[in-house]
PyMOL Python script that loads the backbone (N, CA, C, O; Angstrom):
from pymol import cmd

cmd.read_pdbstr("""\
ATOM      1  N   MET A   1       9.314 -10.885   3.169  1.00  0.00           N
ATOM      2  CA  MET A   1       9.750 -10.014   2.698  1.00  0.00           C
ATOM      3  C   MET A   1       9.542  -9.160   1.669  1.00  0.00           C
ATOM      4  O   MET A   1       9.266  -9.787   0.646  1.00  0.00           O
ATOM      5  N   SER A   2       9.559  -8.017   1.521  1.00  0.00           N
ATOM      6  CA  SER A   2       8.905  -7.280   0.111  1.00  0.00           C
ATOM      7  C   SER A   2      10.174  -7.352  -0.988  1.00  0.00           C
ATOM      8  O   SER A   2       9.904  -7.024  -2.143  1.00  0.00           O
ATOM      9  N   GLY A   3      11.272  -7.685  -0.740  1.00  0.00           N
ATOM     10  CA  GLY A   3      12.470  -7.442  -1.570  1.00  0.00           C
ATOM     11  C   GLY A   3      12.957  -6.305  -1.922  1.00  0.00           C
ATOM     12  O   GLY A   3      13.889  -6.180  -2.716  1.00  0.00           O
ATOM     13  N   VAL A   4      12.402  -5.438  -1.392  1.00  0.00           N
ATOM     14  CA  VAL A   4      13.057  -3.782  -1.680  1.00  0.00           C
ATOM     15  C   VAL A   4      14.586  -3.756  -1.129  1.00  0.00           C
ATOM     16  O   VAL A   4      15.015  -4.234  -0.079  1.00  0.00           O
ATOM     17  N   ALA A   5      15.221  -3.111  -2.066  1.00  0.00           N
ATOM     18  CA  ALA A   5      16.675  -3.107  -2.073  1.00  0.00           C
ATOM     19  C   ALA A   5      16.611  -2.177  -0.729  1.00  0.00           C
ATOM     20  O   ALA A   5      15.662  -1.576  -0.227  1.00  0.00           O
ATOM     21  N   ASN A   6      18.057  -2.293  -0.315  1.00  0.00           N
ATOM     22  CA  ASN A   6      18.347  -1.500   1.187  1.00  0.00           C
ATOM     23  C   ASN A   6      17.274  -1.898   1.873  1.00  0.00           C
ATOM     24  O   ASN A   6      16.654  -0.835   1.897  1.00  0.00           O
ATOM     25  N   SER A   7      16.635  -2.634   2.425  1.00  0.00           N
ATOM     26  CA  SER A   7      15.542  -2.482   3.308  1.00  0.00           C
ATOM     27  C   SER A   7      16.554  -3.181   4.465  1.00  0.00           C
ATOM     28  O   SER A   7      17.477  -3.968   4.253  1.00  0.00           O
ATOM     29  N   GLN A   8      16.066  -2.618   5.810  1.00  0.00           N
ATOM     30  CA  GLN A   8      16.807  -3.060   7.009  1.00  0.00           C
ATOM     31  C   GLN A   8      16.141  -4.207   7.615  1.00  0.00           C
ATOM     32  O   GLN A   8      14.914  -4.226   7.516  1.00  0.00           O
ATOM     33  N   VAL A   9      16.714  -5.159   8.218  1.00  0.00           N
ATOM     34  CA  VAL A   9      15.952  -6.225   8.829  1.00  0.00           C
ATOM     35  C   VAL A   9      16.445  -5.918  10.439  1.00  0.00           C
ATOM     36  O   VAL A   9      17.583  -5.579  10.764  1.00  0.00           O
ATOM     37  N   TYR A  10      15.126  -6.153  11.484  1.00  0.00           N
ATOM     38  CA  TYR A  10      15.706  -6.220  12.667  1.00  0.00           C
ATOM     39  C   TYR A  10      15.357  -7.410  13.468  1.00  0.00           C
ATOM     40  O   TYR A  10      14.435  -8.163  13.157  1.00  0.00           O
ATOM     41  N   GLN A  11      16.260  -7.599  14.712  1.00  0.00           N
ATOM     42  CA  GLN A  11      16.071  -8.860  15.498  1.00  0.00           C
ATOM     43  C   GLN A  11      15.545  -8.431  16.685  1.00  0.00           C
ATOM     44  O   GLN A  11      16.218  -7.746  17.456  1.00  0.00           O
ATOM     45  N   LEU A  12      14.180  -8.825  16.970  1.00  0.00           N
ATOM     46  CA  LEU A  12      13.711  -8.638  18.312  1.00  0.00           C
ATOM     47  C   LEU A  12      13.511  -9.498  19.040  1.00  0.00           C
ATOM     48  O   LEU A  12      12.923 -10.487  18.603  1.00  0.00           O
ATOM     49  N   LYS A  13      13.907  -9.454  20.374  1.00  0.00           N
ATOM     50  CA  LYS A  13      13.803 -10.644  21.402  1.00  0.00           C
ATOM     51  C   LYS A  13      12.335 -10.435  21.922  1.00  0.00           C
ATOM     52  O   LYS A  13      12.065  -9.338  22.411  1.00  0.00           O
ATOM     53  N   VAL A  14      11.398 -11.378  21.853  1.00  0.00           N
ATOM     54  CA  VAL A  14       9.958 -10.938  22.601  1.00  0.00           C
ATOM     55  C   VAL A  14      10.068 -12.139  23.610  1.00  0.00           C
ATOM     56  O   VAL A  14      10.260 -13.312  23.291  1.00  0.00           O
ATOM     57  N   SER A  15       9.873 -11.513  25.222  1.00  0.00           N
ATOM     58  CA  SER A  15       9.889 -12.324  26.214  1.00  0.00           C
ATOM     59  C   SER A  15       8.717 -12.154  26.970  1.00  0.00           C
ATOM     60  O   SER A  15       8.221 -11.042  27.148  1.00  0.00           O
ATOM     61  N   LEU A  16       8.230 -13.231  27.441  1.00  0.00           N
ATOM     62  CA  LEU A  16       6.824 -13.426  28.509  1.00  0.00           C
ATOM     63  C   LEU A  16       7.190 -12.693  29.793  1.00  0.00           C
ATOM     64  O   LEU A  16       8.381 -12.868  30.053  1.00  0.00           O
ATOM     65  N   ARG A  17       6.715 -12.120  30.458  1.00  0.00           N
ATOM     66  CA  ARG A  17       6.864 -11.444  31.699  1.00  0.00           C
ATOM     67  C   ARG A  17       5.904 -12.339  32.574  1.00  0.00           C
ATOM     68  O   ARG A  17       4.918 -13.044  32.361  1.00  0.00           O
ATOM     69  N   ARG A  18       6.799 -11.906  33.847  1.00  0.00           N
ATOM     70  CA  ARG A  18       6.326 -12.798  35.125  1.00  0.00           C
ATOM     71  C   ARG A  18       5.971 -14.059  34.967  1.00  0.00           C
ATOM     72  O   ARG A  18       4.888 -14.485  35.370  1.00  0.00           O
ATOM     73  N   ILE A  19       7.092 -14.977  34.198  1.00  0.00           N
ATOM     74  CA  ILE A  19       6.735 -16.336  34.156  1.00  0.00           C
ATOM     75  C   ILE A  19       8.224 -16.774  34.221  1.00  0.00           C
ATOM     76  O   ILE A  19       9.215 -16.138  33.863  1.00  0.00           O
ATOM     77  N   SER A  20       8.135 -18.107  34.805  1.00  0.00           N
ATOM     78  CA  SER A  20       9.931 -18.656  35.031  1.00  0.00           C
ATOM     79  C   SER A  20       9.311 -20.173  34.703  1.00  0.00           C
ATOM     80  O   SER A  20       8.230 -20.598  35.110  1.00  0.00           O
ATOM     81  N   PRO A  21      10.192 -20.820  33.934  1.00  0.00           N
ATOM     82  CA  PRO A  21      11.580 -20.279  33.217  1.00  0.00           C
ATOM     83  C   PRO A  21      11.119 -19.213  32.465  1.00  0.00           C
ATOM     84  O   PRO A  21       9.908 -19.006  32.541  1.00  0.00           O
ATOM     85  N   MET A  22      11.915 -18.329  31.607  1.00  0.00           N
ATOM     86  CA  MET A  22      11.834 -17.314  30.978  1.00  0.00           C
ATOM     87  C   MET A  22      11.590 -17.954  29.707  1.00  0.00           C
ATOM     88  O   MET A  22      12.289 -18.886  29.308  1.00  0.00           O
ATOM     89  N   ILE A  23      10.626 -17.482  29.067  1.00  0.00           N
ATOM     90  CA  ILE A  23      10.035 -17.984  27.858  1.00  0.00           C
ATOM     91  C   ILE A  23      10.093 -16.745  26.514  1.00  0.00           C
ATOM     92  O   ILE A  23       9.254 -15.856  26.368  1.00  0.00           O
ATOM     93  N   SER A  24      11.162 -16.948  25.732  1.00  0.00           N
ATOM     94  CA  SER A  24      11.233 -15.933  24.615  1.00  0.00           C
ATOM     95  C   SER A  24      11.618 -16.516  23.157  1.00  0.00           C
ATOM     96  O   SER A  24      12.132 -17.581  22.814  1.00  0.00           O
ATOM     97  N   ARG A  25      11.270 -15.653  22.606  1.00  0.00           N
ATOM     98  CA  ARG A  25      11.687 -16.119  21.091  1.00  0.00           C
ATOM     99  C   ARG A  25      12.328 -14.736  20.244  1.00  0.00           C
ATOM    100  O   ARG A  25      11.910 -13.589  20.407  1.00  0.00           O
ATOM    101  N   ARG A  26      13.443 -15.139  19.303  1.00  0.00           N
ATOM    102  CA  ARG A  26      14.012 -13.938  18.594  1.00  0.00           C
ATOM    103  C   ARG A  26      13.492 -13.916  17.281  1.00  0.00           C
ATOM    104  O   ARG A  26      13.517 -14.998  16.695  1.00  0.00           O
ATOM    105  N   LEU A  27      12.970 -12.827  16.606  1.00  0.00           N
ATOM    106  CA  LEU A  27      12.347 -12.776  15.248  1.00  0.00           C
ATOM    107  C   LEU A  27      13.231 -11.607  14.518  1.00  0.00           C
ATOM    108  O   LEU A  27      13.711 -10.587  15.012  1.00  0.00           O
ATOM    109  N   LEU A  28      13.292 -12.164  13.002  1.00  0.00           N
ATOM    110  CA  LEU A  28      13.834 -11.221  12.162  1.00  0.00           C
ATOM    111  C   LEU A  28      12.597 -10.726  11.567  1.00  0.00           C
ATOM    112  O   LEU A  28      11.646 -11.420  11.209  1.00  0.00           O
ATOM    113  N   VAL A  29      12.707  -9.422  11.497  1.00  0.00           N
ATOM    114  CA  VAL A  29      11.296  -8.798  10.658  1.00  0.00           C
ATOM    115  C   VAL A  29      12.425  -7.430   9.771  1.00  0.00           C
ATOM    116  O   VAL A  29      13.516  -6.867   9.858  1.00  0.00           O
ATOM    117  N   PRO A  30      11.251  -7.495   9.001  1.00  0.00           N
ATOM    118  CA  PRO A  30      11.660  -6.132   7.800  1.00  0.00           C
ATOM    119  C   PRO A  30      11.661  -4.754   8.529  1.00  0.00           C
ATOM    120  O   PRO A  30      11.272  -4.687   9.695  1.00  0.00           O
ATOM    121  N   GLU A  31      12.095  -3.656   7.852  1.00  0.00           N
ATOM    122  CA  GLU A  31      11.682  -2.554   8.824  1.00  0.00           C
ATOM    123  C   GLU A  31      10.409  -1.985   8.185  1.00  0.00           C
ATOM    124  O   GLU A  31      10.064  -0.855   8.530  1.00  0.00           O
ATOM    125  N   GLU A  32       9.724  -2.617   7.340  1.00  0.00           N
ATOM    126  CA  GLU A  32       8.441  -2.298   6.835  1.00  0.00           C
ATOM    127  C   GLU A  32       7.158  -2.776   7.289  1.00  0.00           C
ATOM    128  O   GLU A  32       6.059  -2.330   6.960  1.00  0.00           O
ATOM    129  N   MET A  33       7.447  -3.877   8.200  1.00  0.00           N
ATOM    130  CA  MET A  33       6.463  -4.766   8.543  1.00  0.00           C
ATOM    131  C   MET A  33       5.403  -4.012   9.447  1.00  0.00           C
ATOM    132  O   MET A  33       5.760  -3.157  10.257  1.00  0.00           O
ATOM    133  N   THR A  34       4.216  -4.339   9.281  1.00  0.00           N
ATOM    134  CA  THR A  34       3.364  -3.437   9.899  1.00  0.00           C
ATOM    135  C   THR A  34       3.011  -3.834  11.419  1.00  0.00           C
ATOM    136  O   THR A  34       3.495  -4.892  11.820  1.00  0.00           O
ATOM    137  N   LEU A  35       2.319  -3.182  12.183  1.00  0.00           N
ATOM    138  CA  LEU A  35       2.383  -3.661  13.646  1.00  0.00           C
ATOM    139  C   LEU A  35       1.379  -4.769  13.546  1.00  0.00           C
ATOM    140  O   LEU A  35       1.371  -5.428  14.585  1.00  0.00           O
ATOM    141  N   TYR A  36       0.496  -5.213  12.608  1.00  0.00           N
ATOM    142  CA  TYR A  36      -0.872  -6.054  12.630  1.00  0.00           C
ATOM    143  C   TYR A  36       0.318  -7.291  12.007  1.00  0.00           C
ATOM    144  O   TYR A  36       0.250  -8.415  12.504  1.00  0.00           O
ATOM    145  N   ALA A  37       1.120  -7.080  11.185  1.00  0.00           N
ATOM    146  CA  ALA A  37       1.977  -8.199  10.833  1.00  0.00           C
ATOM    147  C   ALA A  37       2.738  -8.743  11.796  1.00  0.00           C
ATOM    148  O   ALA A  37       2.887  -9.964  11.855  1.00  0.00           O
ATOM    149  N   LEU A  38       3.423  -7.738  12.837  1.00  0.00           N
ATOM    150  CA  LEU A  38       4.176  -8.207  13.753  1.00  0.00           C
ATOM    151  C   LEU A  38       3.418  -9.096  14.839  1.00  0.00           C
ATOM    152  O   LEU A  38       3.876 -10.068  15.440  1.00  0.00           O
ATOM    153  N   HIS A  39       2.077  -8.497  14.953  1.00  0.00           N
ATOM    154  CA  HIS A  39       1.421  -9.258  16.000  1.00  0.00           C
ATOM    155  C   HIS A  39       1.034 -10.431  15.422  1.00  0.00           C
ATOM    156  O   HIS A  39       0.618 -11.166  16.318  1.00  0.00           O
ATOM    157  N   ARG A  40       0.964 -11.030  14.215  1.00  0.00           N
ATOM    158  CA  ARG A  40       0.501 -12.200  13.559  1.00  0.00           C
ATOM    159  C   ARG A  40       2.029 -12.804  13.657  1.00  0.00           C
ATOM    160  O   ARG A  40       2.027 -13.947  14.113  1.00  0.00           O
ATOM    161  N   THR A  41       3.123 -12.375  13.383  1.00  0.00           N
ATOM    162  CA  THR A  41       4.410 -13.044  13.816  1.00  0.00           C
ATOM    163  C   THR A  41       4.649 -13.921  14.992  1.00  0.00           C
ATOM    164  O   THR A  41       5.087 -15.062  15.137  1.00  0.00           O
ATOM    165  N   ILE A  42       4.084 -12.732  15.996  1.00  0.00           N
ATOM    166  CA  ILE A  42       4.289 -13.309  17.474  1.00  0.00           C
ATOM    167  C   ILE A  42       3.380 -14.495  17.776  1.00  0.00           C
ATOM    168  O   ILE A  42       3.674 -15.459  18.483  1.00  0.00           O
ATOM    169  N   GLN A  43       2.307 -14.297  17.177  1.00  0.00           N
ATOM    170  CA  GLN A  43       1.247 -15.310  17.602  1.00  0.00           C
ATOM    171  C   GLN A  43       1.731 -16.784  16.876  1.00  0.00           C
ATOM    172  O   GLN A  43       1.333 -17.845  17.357  1.00  0.00           O
ATOM    173  N   ILE A  44       2.373 -16.763  16.013  1.00  0.00           N
ATOM    174  CA  ILE A  44       2.627 -17.964  15.044  1.00  0.00           C
ATOM    175  C   ILE A  44       4.121 -18.504  15.733  1.00  0.00           C
ATOM    176  O   ILE A  44       4.364 -19.711  15.763  1.00  0.00           O
ATOM    177  N   ALA A  45       5.169 -17.411  16.322  1.00  0.00           N
ATOM    178  CA  ALA A  45       6.410 -17.974  16.815  1.00  0.00           C
ATOM    179  C   ALA A  45       5.780 -18.589  18.523  1.00  0.00           C
ATOM    180  O   ALA A  45       6.378 -19.290  19.339  1.00  0.00           O
ATOM    181  N   PHE A  46       4.692 -18.128  18.582  1.00  0.00           N
ATOM    182  CA  PHE A  46       4.577 -18.709  20.091  1.00  0.00           C
ATOM    183  C   PHE A  46       3.384 -19.937  20.009  1.00  0.00           C
ATOM    184  O   PHE A  46       2.963 -20.491  21.024  1.00  0.00           O
ATOM    185  N   GLY A  47       2.975 -20.221  18.814  1.00  0.00           N
ATOM    186  CA  GLY A  47       2.026 -21.297  18.622  1.00  0.00           C
ATOM    187  C   GLY A  47       0.592 -20.832  19.328  1.00  0.00           C
ATOM    188  O   GLY A  47      -0.254 -21.640  19.709  1.00  0.00           O
ATOM    189  N   TRP A  48       0.447 -19.138  19.455  1.00  0.00           N
ATOM    190  CA  TRP A  48      -0.548 -19.202  19.985  1.00  0.00           C
ATOM    191  C   TRP A  48      -1.890 -18.670  18.958  1.00  0.00           C
ATOM    192  O   TRP A  48      -1.627 -18.090  17.905  1.00  0.00           O
ATOM    193  N   GLU A  49      -3.111 -18.887  19.307  1.00  0.00           N
ATOM    194  CA  GLU A  49      -4.406 -18.772  18.330  1.00  0.00           C
ATOM    195  C   GLU A  49      -4.903 -17.313  18.286  1.00  0.00           C
ATOM    196  O   GLU A  49      -6.046 -17.254  17.832  1.00  0.00           O
ATOM    197  N   ASP A  50      -4.461 -16.302  18.573  1.00  0.00           N
ATOM    198  CA  ASP A  50      -4.866 -15.116  18.794  1.00  0.00           C
ATOM    199  C   ASP A  50      -6.288 -14.917  19.658  1.00  0.00           C
ATOM    200  O   ASP A  50      -7.239 -14.339  19.132  1.00  0.00           O
ATOM    201  N   CYS A  51      -6.350 -15.370  20.841  1.00  0.00           N
ATOM    202  CA  CYS A  51      -7.456 -15.635  21.588  1.00  0.00           C
ATOM    203  C   CYS A  51      -7.357 -14.581  22.545  1.00  0.00           C
ATOM    204  O   CYS A  51      -8.219 -14.598  23.425  1.00  0.00           O
ATOM    205  N   HIS A  52      -6.427 -13.580  22.583  1.00  0.00           N
ATOM    206  CA  HIS A  52      -6.347 -12.576  23.594  1.00  0.00           C
ATOM    207  C   HIS A  52      -6.118 -11.161  22.936  1.00  0.00           C
ATOM    208  O   HIS A  52      -5.558 -10.799  21.902  1.00  0.00           O
ATOM    209  N   LEU A  53      -6.781 -10.503  23.961  1.00  0.00           N
ATOM    210  CA  LEU A  53      -6.411  -8.809  23.266  1.00  0.00           C
ATOM    211  C   LEU A  53      -4.922  -8.624  23.671  1.00  0.00           C
ATOM    212  O   LEU A  53      -4.284  -9.207  24.548  1.00  0.00           O
ATOM    213  N   HIS A  54      -4.456  -7.442  22.606  1.00  0.00           N
ATOM    214  CA  HIS A  54      -3.143  -7.159  22.537  1.00  0.00           C
ATOM    215  C   HIS A  54      -3.067  -5.863  22.288  1.00  0.00           C
ATOM    216  O   HIS A  54      -4.001  -5.261  21.759  1.00  0.00           O
ATOM    217  N   ALA A  55      -1.863  -5.243  22.666  1.00  0.00           N
ATOM    218  CA  ALA A  55      -1.846  -3.969  22.460  1.00  0.00           C
ATOM    219  C   ALA A  55       0.048  -3.615  22.309  1.00  0.00           C
ATOM    220  O   ALA A  55       0.925  -4.194  22.950  1.00  0.00           O
ATOM    221  N   PHE A  56       0.254  -2.478  21.241  1.00  0.00           N
ATOM    222  CA  PHE A  56       1.680  -2.122  21.505  1.00  0.00           C
ATOM    223  C   PHE A  56       2.141  -0.648  22.011  1.00  0.00           C
ATOM    224  O   PHE A  56       1.595   0.337  21.514  1.00  0.00           O
ATOM    225  N   LYS A  57       2.799  -0.552  22.659  1.00  0.00           N
ATOM    226  CA  LYS A  57       3.336   0.671  23.333  1.00  0.00           C
ATOM    227  C   LYS A  57       4.540   1.080  22.552  1.00  0.00           C
ATOM    228  O   LYS A  57       5.566   0.412  22.426  1.00  0.00           O
ATOM    229  N   LEU A  58       4.273   2.370  21.993  1.00  0.00           N
ATOM    230  CA  LEU A  58       5.603   2.976  21.195  1.00  0.00           C
ATOM    231  C   LEU A  58       5.805   4.227  21.150  1.00  0.00           C
ATOM    232  O   LEU A  58       5.428   4.920  20.205  1.00  0.00           O
ATOM    233  N   HIS A  59       6.638   4.823  22.515  1.00  0.00           N
ATOM    234  CA  HIS A  59       6.822   6.258  22.722  1.00  0.00           C
ATOM    235  C   HIS A  59       5.640   7.019  23.552  1.00  0.00           C
ATOM    236  O   HIS A  59       5.268   8.171  23.327  1.00  0.00           O
ATOM    237  N   GLY A  60       5.205   6.288  24.394  1.00  0.00           N
ATOM    238  CA  GLY A  60       3.962   6.496  25.096  1.00  0.00           C
ATOM    239  C   GLY A  60       3.062   6.497  24.308  1.00  0.00           C
ATOM    240  O   GLY A  60       2.541   7.611  24.363  1.00  0.00           O
ATOM    241  N   ARG A  61       2.373   5.634  23.309  1.00  0.00           N
ATOM    242  CA  ARG A  61       1.427   5.862  22.318  1.00  0.00           C
ATOM    243  C   ARG A  61       0.871   4.161  22.312  1.00  0.00           C
ATOM    244  O   ARG A  61       1.715   3.271  22.201  1.00  0.00           O
ATOM    245  N   HIS A  62      -0.326   3.888  22.417  1.00  0.00           N
ATOM    246  CA  HIS A  62      -0.742   2.608  22.254  1.00  0.00           C
ATOM    247  C   HIS A  62      -1.641   2.206  21.052  1.00  0.00           C
ATOM    248  O   HIS A  62      -2.580   2.840  20.571  1.00  0.00           O
ATOM    249  N   TYR A  63      -1.150   1.048  20.695  1.00  0.00           N
ATOM    250  CA  TYR A  63      -1.762   0.816  19.477  1.00  0.00           C
ATOM    251  C   TYR A  63      -2.398  -0.771  19.557  1.00  0.00           C
ATOM    252  O   TYR A  63      -1.820  -1.768  19.991  1.00  0.00           O
ATOM    253  N   GLY A  64      -3.651  -0.683  19.046  1.00  0.00           N
ATOM    254  CA  GLY A  64      -4.058  -2.220  19.335  1.00  0.00           C
ATOM    255  C   GLY A  64      -5.690  -2.183  19.713  1.00  0.00           C
ATOM    256  O   GLY A  64      -6.167  -1.051  19.635  1.00  0.00           O
ATOM    257  N   ARG A  65      -6.411  -3.002  20.021  1.00  0.00           N
ATOM    258  CA  ARG A  65      -7.584  -3.325  20.165  1.00  0.00           C
ATOM    259  C   ARG A  65      -7.934  -2.780  21.901  1.00  0.00           C
ATOM    260  O   ARG A  65      -7.283  -3.277  22.820  1.00  0.00           O
ATOM    261  N   THR A  66      -8.886  -1.856  22.141  1.00  0.00           N
ATOM    262  CA  THR A  66      -9.410  -1.272  23.243  1.00  0.00           C
ATOM    263  C   THR A  66     -10.272  -2.406  24.060  1.00  0.00           C
ATOM    264  O   THR A  66     -11.198  -3.011  23.519  1.00  0.00           O
ATOM    265  N   TRP A  67      -9.935  -2.596  25.208  1.00  0.00           N
ATOM    266  CA  TRP A  67     -10.642  -3.691  26.042  1.00  0.00           C
ATOM    267  C   TRP A  67     -12.139  -2.803  26.460  1.00  0.00           C
ATOM    268  O   TRP A  67     -12.019  -1.800  27.164  1.00  0.00           O
ATOM    269  N   THR A  68     -13.270  -3.155  26.073  1.00  0.00           N
ATOM    270  CA  THR A  68     -14.436  -2.442  26.347  1.00  0.00           C
ATOM    271  C   THR A  68     -14.758  -2.763  27.973  1.00  0.00           C
ATOM    272  O   THR A  68     -15.141  -1.832  28.682  1.00  0.00           O
ATOM    273  N   GLY A  69     -14.620  -3.863  28.429  1.00  0.00           N
ATOM    274  CA  GLY A  69     -14.778  -4.690  29.962  1.00  0.00           C
ATOM    275  C   GLY A  69     -15.762  -5.369  29.620  1.00  0.00           C
ATOM    276  O   GLY A  69     -16.345  -5.806  30.612  1.00  0.00           O
ATOM    277  N   GLU A  70     -16.385  -5.770  28.333  1.00  0.00           N
ATOM    278  CA  GLU A  70     -17.188  -6.728  28.357  1.00  0.00           C
ATOM    279  C   GLU A  70     -16.726  -7.999  27.983  1.00  0.00           C
ATOM    280  O   GLU A  70     -15.759  -8.035  27.222  1.00  0.00           O
ATOM    281  N   ARG A  71     -17.257  -9.105  28.392  1.00  0.00           N
ATOM    282  CA  ARG A  71     -16.994 -10.391  28.519  1.00  0.00           C
ATOM    283  C   ARG A  71     -17.461 -11.094  27.116  1.00  0.00           C
ATOM    284  O   ARG A  71     -18.549 -10.929  26.563  1.00  0.00           O
ATOM    285  N   HIS A  72     -16.260 -12.007  26.626  1.00  0.00           N
ATOM    286  CA  HIS A  72     -16.856 -12.873  25.325  1.00  0.00           C
ATOM    287  C   HIS A  72     -17.751 -13.744  25.441  1.00  0.00           C
ATOM    288  O   HIS A  72     -17.524 -14.401  26.457  1.00  0.00           O
ATOM    289  N   ARG A  73     -18.904 -14.177  24.774  1.00  0.00           N
ATOM    290  CA  ARG A  73     -19.714 -15.402  24.919  1.00  0.00           C
ATOM    291  C   ARG A  73     -19.738 -16.003  23.609  1.00  0.00           C
ATOM    292  O   ARG A  73     -19.509 -15.467  22.525  1.00  0.00           O
ATOM    293  N   ASP A  74     -20.089 -17.353  23.902  1.00  0.00           N
ATOM    294  CA  ASP A  74     -19.925 -18.297  22.906  1.00  0.00           C
ATOM    295  C   ASP A  74     -21.389 -18.295  22.283  1.00  0.00           C
ATOM    296  O   ASP A  74     -22.193 -17.419  22.602  1.00  0.00           O
ATOM    297  N   ALA A  75     -21.685 -19.240  21.443  1.00  0.00           N
ATOM    298  CA  ALA A  75     -22.880 -19.339  20.852  1.00  0.00           C
ATOM    299  C   ALA A  75     -24.215 -19.696  21.669  1.00  0.00           C
ATOM    300  O   ALA A  75     -25.321 -19.414  21.207  1.00  0.00           O
ATOM    301  N   ALA A  76     -24.052 -20.330  22.905  1.00  0.00           N
ATOM    302  CA  ALA A  76     -24.571 -20.800  23.669  1.00  0.00           C
ATOM    303  C   ALA A  76     -24.894 -19.676  24.656  1.00  0.00           C
ATOM    304  O   ALA A  76     -25.850 -19.962  25.377  1.00  0.00           O
ATOM    305  N   GLY A  77     -24.315 -18.394  24.897  1.00  0.00           N
ATOM    306  CA  GLY A  77     -24.218 -17.217  25.696  1.00  0.00           C
ATOM    307  C   GLY A  77     -23.498 -17.806  26.706  1.00  0.00           C
ATOM    308  O   GLY A  77     -24.028 -17.466  27.764  1.00  0.00           O
ATOM    309  N   ARG A  78     -22.380 -18.653  26.945  1.00  0.00           N
ATOM    310  CA  ARG A  78     -21.496 -18.979  27.981  1.00  0.00           C
ATOM    311  C   ARG A  78     -20.275 -17.830  27.831  1.00  0.00           C
ATOM    312  O   ARG A  78     -19.719 -17.544  26.770  1.00  0.00           O
ATOM    313  N   GLU A  79     -20.014 -17.288  29.040  1.00  0.00           N
ATOM    314  CA  GLU A  79     -18.730 -16.452  29.090  1.00  0.00           C
ATOM    315  C   GLU A  79     -17.336 -17.401  28.801  1.00  0.00           C
ATOM    316  O   GLU A  79     -17.061 -18.286  29.610  1.00  0.00           O
ATOM    317  N   VAL A  80     -16.553 -17.189  27.716  1.00  0.00           N
ATOM    318  CA  VAL A  80     -15.678 -17.622  27.379  1.00  0.00           C
ATOM    319  C   VAL A  80     -14.301 -16.746  27.722  1.00  0.00           C
ATOM    320  O   VAL A  80     -14.381 -15.534  27.919  1.00  0.00           O
ATOM    321  N   ALA A  81     -13.373 -17.267  27.762  1.00  0.00           N
ATOM    322  CA  ALA A  81     -11.644 -16.307  28.377  1.00  0.00           C
ATOM    323  C   ALA A  81     -11.402 -15.609  27.072  1.00  0.00           C
ATOM    324  O   ALA A  81     -10.426 -14.872  26.937  1.00  0.00           O
TER     325      ALA A  81
END
""", "prot")
cmd.dss("prot")
cmd.show_as("cartoon", "prot")
cmd.util.cbc("prot")
cmd.orient("prot")
């Protein structure tokens, strides 16, 4: 956190959808946190390695990388997830 006086801290509950049992994490984040920093925080909280596209939707607006429909390939040209 930046140490700014009067900065708000929010508690977010991040849950995976369509999975049982439910898996979730509670995160404390400062109000000035960017969406990129929030993305990185979620990756760390779930132990993920940033292997999939992500997006945030706020007030009907999408933020994040857009999928072009192209598959990713490794150095040998094999399709990877």
